[in-house]
C-alpha positions as CSV (number, residue, x, y, z in Angstrom):
1,M,104.4,72.9,110.6
2,A,108.3,72.5,110.6
3,D,110.2,73.9,113.7
4,K,111.2,77.3,113.6
5,L,114.8,78.0,112.5
6,P,117.0,78.7,114.5
7,K,118.6,82.6,114.3
8,K,121.9,81.8,113.7
9,V,121.0,79.3,111.3
10,Y,119.0,81.0,109.2
11,E,121.2,84.2,109.1
12,Q,123.9,82.2,107.5
13,E,122.2,80.5,104.8
14,L,120.6,83.7,104.5
15,F,124.2,85.4,103.9
16,R,125.4,82.8,101.4
17,L,122.0,82.3,99.4
18,Q,122.2,86.8,98.9
19,S,126.0,86.3,98.3
20,E,125.1,83.7,95.3
21,L,122.3,86.6,94.3
22,V,125.1,88.8,93.9
23,T,127.2,86.4,91.4
24,L,124.0,85.9,89.8
25,Q,123.5,90.1,89.2
26,E,127.1,89.9,87.9
27,W,125.8,87.2,85.5
28,V,122.9,89.1,84.2
29,R,124.4,92.6,83.8
30,A,128.2,90.7,81.8
31,T,125.6,88.6,79.5
32,G,122.9,91.4,79.0
33,A,119.7,88.6,80.5
34,R,116.4,89.9,81.3
35,V,114.9,88.4,84.5
36,V,111.1,89.3,85.8
37,V,110.2,88.1,89.0
38,I,106.8,88.2,90.3
39,F,105.6,88.0,93.7
40,E,101.7,87.6,94.3
41,G,100.1,86.5,97.5
42,R,97.7,87.0,100.2
43,D,97.8,90.1,102.3
44,A,100.6,89.9,105.0
45,A,102.2,86.7,103.6
46,G,105.2,88.0,103.5
47,K,106.5,88.9,99.7
48,G,107.8,92.4,100.9
49,G,110.3,90.6,103.0
50,A,111.2,88.2,100.5
51,I,111.7,91.2,97.8
52,K,114.0,93.0,100.8
53,R,115.9,90.4,101.4
54,V,116.7,89.4,97.9
55,T,117.8,92.7,97.0
56,Q,119.8,93.5,99.7
57,Y,122.9,93.3,98.5
58,L,122.4,94.1,94.7
59,N,122.7,96.8,92.9
60,P,119.2,98.7,92.2
61,R,120.3,100.3,89.0
62,I,120.2,96.4,87.8
63,A,117.5,94.8,90.3
64,R,114.6,97.5,91.3
65,I,111.5,96.9,92.7
66,A,108.2,97.4,90.3
67,A,105.3,98.7,93.0
68,L,102.7,100.1,90.8
69,P,99.7,102.5,92.8
70,A,96.1,102.6,91.7
71,P,96.5,103.3,87.6
72,T,95.6,106.4,86.6
73,E,92.6,107.8,84.5
74,R,94.5,108.0,81.9
75,E,96.0,104.2,82.6
76,R,92.2,103.0,83.0
77,G,92.0,103.8,79.4
78,Q,94.7,101.8,78.1
79,W,95.3,98.4,77.1
80,Y,95.7,96.2,80.6
81,F,98.8,94.7,80.3
82,Q,100.2,98.2,78.7
83,R,101.6,100.0,82.3
84,Y,103.5,96.7,83.2
85,I,105.1,96.4,79.8
86,A,106.7,100.3,80.8
87,H,108.5,98.4,83.9
88,L,109.8,95.1,82.3
89,P,113.3,94.8,82.3
90,A,115.8,95.7,79.7
91,A,119.5,94.1,78.8
92,G,121.4,93.1,81.8
93,E,118.6,93.7,84.6
94,I,116.1,92.3,86.8
95,V,112.4,93.0,87.8
96,L,111.1,92.4,90.9
97,F,107.2,93.0,90.5
98,D,106.0,93.3,94.0
99,R,102.2,92.5,92.9
100,S,101.8,92.5,89.3
101,W,99.4,91.9,86.3
102,Y,97.8,89.5,88.8
103,N,95.7,91.7,90.9
104,R,93.0,91.9,88.2
105,A,93.2,88.4,88.9
106,G,93.1,88.9,93.2
107,V,92.4,92.0,94.4
108,E,89.8,93.8,91.5
109,R,88.2,90.6,90.6
110,V,87.5,90.3,94.3
111,M,86.7,93.6,95.1
112,G,84.7,94.4,92.0
113,F,87.3,97.0,90.4
114,C,86.8,95.2,87.4
115,T,84.1,93.8,85.3
116,Q,83.1,90.4,84.2
117,D,84.6,91.0,80.7
118,E,87.8,92.5,81.5
119,Y,88.7,89.8,83.8
120,H,87.8,86.4,81.2
121,R,89.6,88.7,78.6
122,F,92.6,89.1,81.0
123,L,92.0,84.7,82.0
124,H,92.7,84.6,78.2
125,Q,95.2,87.2,77.5
126,C,97.7,86.4,79.9
127,P,98.9,83.6,79.2
128,I,99.2,84.7,75.4
129,F,101.5,87.6,77.2
130,E,103.6,85.8,78.9
131,R,104.5,83.8,76.2
132,M,105.3,86.2,74.4
133,L,108.0,87.7,77.0
134,V,109.2,84.2,77.6
135,E,109.4,83.5,73.9
136,D,111.1,87.2,73.3
137,G,113.9,85.1,76.2
138,I,113.1,86.9,79.2
139,I,113.2,84.9,82.4
140,L,110.0,84.7,83.7
141,L,109.5,83.3,87.4
142,K,106.2,83.7,89.2
143,Y,105.7,82.8,93.1
144,W,102.8,82.8,95.3
145,F,103.2,83.1,99.0
146,S,100.6,80.9,100.6
147,V,99.9,81.7,104.7
148,S,96.5,80.3,106.7
149,D,93.8,82.6,108.0
150,H,94.7,82.8,111.4
151,E,98.6,83.2,110.6
152,Q,97.4,86.1,108.3
153,E,95.3,88.0,111.0
154,R,98.0,87.4,113.3
155,R,100.3,89.9,111.4
156,F,97.4,92.0,110.8
157,R,97.1,92.4,114.7
158,A,100.3,92.3,115.5
159,R,100.6,95.2,112.8
160,R,97.9,97.2,114.4
161,D,99.7,97.0,118.0
162,D,102.9,98.0,116.8
163,P,103.2,102.1,116.1
164,M,106.1,101.3,113.6
165,R,104.0,99.0,111.5
166,R,100.7,100.1,111.7
167,W,100.9,101.7,108.3
168,K,101.2,98.7,106.5
169,L,97.8,98.1,107.8
170,S,95.4,99.6,105.1
171,P,91.2,98.8,104.9
172,M,92.0,96.6,102.1
173,D,93.8,94.4,104.4
174,L,90.9,94.2,106.6
175,E,88.5,93.5,104.1
176,S,90.0,90.7,103.0
177,I,89.6,89.1,106.2
178,T,85.6,88.5,105.5
179,R,86.4,87.8,101.6
180,W,88.7,84.7,102.6
181,E,86.9,82.4,100.5
182,D,86.3,84.9,97.8
183,Y,90.2,85.7,97.8
184,S,91.1,81.5,97.8
185,R,88.5,80.5,94.6
186,A,90.0,83.8,92.8
187,K,93.7,82.0,93.5
188,D,92.4,79.0,92.2
189,E,90.8,80.0,89.4
190,M,94.2,82.3,88.3
191,F,96.0,79.1,88.3
192,V,93.9,76.7,86.5
193,H,94.2,79.5,83.5
194,T,98.2,80.7,84.4
195,D,100.0,78.0,85.1
196,I,101.5,77.1,81.9
197,P,104.7,75.0,81.2
198,E,106.4,78.4,79.8
199,A,105.6,80.4,83.2
200,R,104.9,78.0,86.2
201,W,103.5,78.9,89.3
202,N,105.9,78.4,92.5
203,V,104.1,78.4,95.5
204,V,106.1,79.5,99.1
205,E,104.7,77.8,101.9
206,S,105.1,81.3,104.2
207,E,103.9,80.0,107.9
208,D,107.2,80.6,108.8
209,K,108.9,84.2,107.2
210,K,112.0,82.9,107.8
211,R,111.9,79.3,106.2
212,A,110.0,81.4,102.9
213,R,112.5,83.3,102.1
214,L,115.1,80.5,102.3
215,N,113.2,78.7,100.8
216,M,111.9,81.4,97.8
217,I,115.4,82.7,96.9
218,A,117.4,79.1,96.9
219,H,114.6,78.1,94.0
220,L,114.8,81.6,92.4
221,I,119.1,80.7,92.7
222,S,118.4,77.3,90.7
223,A,116.0,78.2,88.1
224,V,117.9,80.9,86.4
225,P,121.0,79.2,84.6
226,Y,123.6,81.7,85.4
227,V,127.5,81.2,85.9
228,E,130.0,82.8,87.6
229,Q,132.1,85.4,86.1
230,P,135.7,86.4,85.9
231,S,136.3,88.8,89.1
232,R,137.0,92.3,88.1
233,K,140.4,93.2,89.1
234,I,140.3,96.5,90.5
235,T,143.1,98.6,90.7
236,F,143.3,101.7,92.6
237,P,145.2,105.4,91.1
238,K,147.9,106.5,92.7
239,R,146.9,109.6,94.9
240,P,148.6,112.7,93.4
241,S,150.9,114.7,95.2
242,P,148.9,118.3,97.0
243,T,148.9,121.1,94.9
244,G,148.4,123.3,97.5
245,Y,144.8,123.2,98.3
246,V,143.8,124.8,101.6
247,R,140.7,123.7,103.4
248,P,138.2,126.6,104.5
249,P,137.8,127.0,108.2
250,R,135.3,124.6,109.9
251,D,133.2,127.9,111.8
252,E,132.6,129.2,108.3
253,Q,130.3,126.0,107.4
254,R,126.9,124.8,109.0
255,Y,127.7,121.5,110.4
256,V,125.0,119.0,111.5
257,P,124.7,119.1,115.4
258,D,126.6,116.2,117.0
259,H,123.4,114.1,118.3
260,A,125.6,110.9,118.6
261,A,127.9,112.7,121.1
262,D,124.3,113.4,124.1
263,L,123.8,109.6,124.2
264,T,127.2,108.8,126.2
């Protein structure tokens, strides 16, 4: 594995890439483009951290995250893709799926949360569904974050030992340790059926989270045919002259105590 990036180098390049993402966002807004970015991979592979860096400086009204919970009883009675369709972007929007319809080919397949018929129907329908999205003009990018079993377990242990991050360690995460090969086989079969020319899988090596974030964002930027939009001229209006407004006395309002003053 390559040496870890120096912190300064990482932060400088991350900021440069994030500024390009802002430019990309303005192109999406101005042209009415629709972008879908799928983040998949092992538990603790770094998907969440990458999504956080992608969206850090973006307008949440344009770039939003779709992280769906377990399906409701009603949703379980729908066509499988139906609840994901509701989260697809309208014109001028970017949607980042923190896990996606590929749950069926991964977690549901390995943990037995779907039937064999449902699983094979998904493998058949998924390429058709994604071709429909692309044919309708949606830019669809799919990223698989790849991490080794040793690094995954190291991250799990770090979560366990950190009270601020322990909530991120779920029973499903622990179960994935004992089902490593099952998940590997499921991922391989998923790639065989869904790595189609219209929507290729892009594998992100994620042993080093910082490198993974830079590589993924750089690839996303290169994959979207955006162009810089003309800067909008912003002119501040002249503040009007006072008309006699008098602010109420401070002691008539309830203020938050100055906690910060106690620190010094």
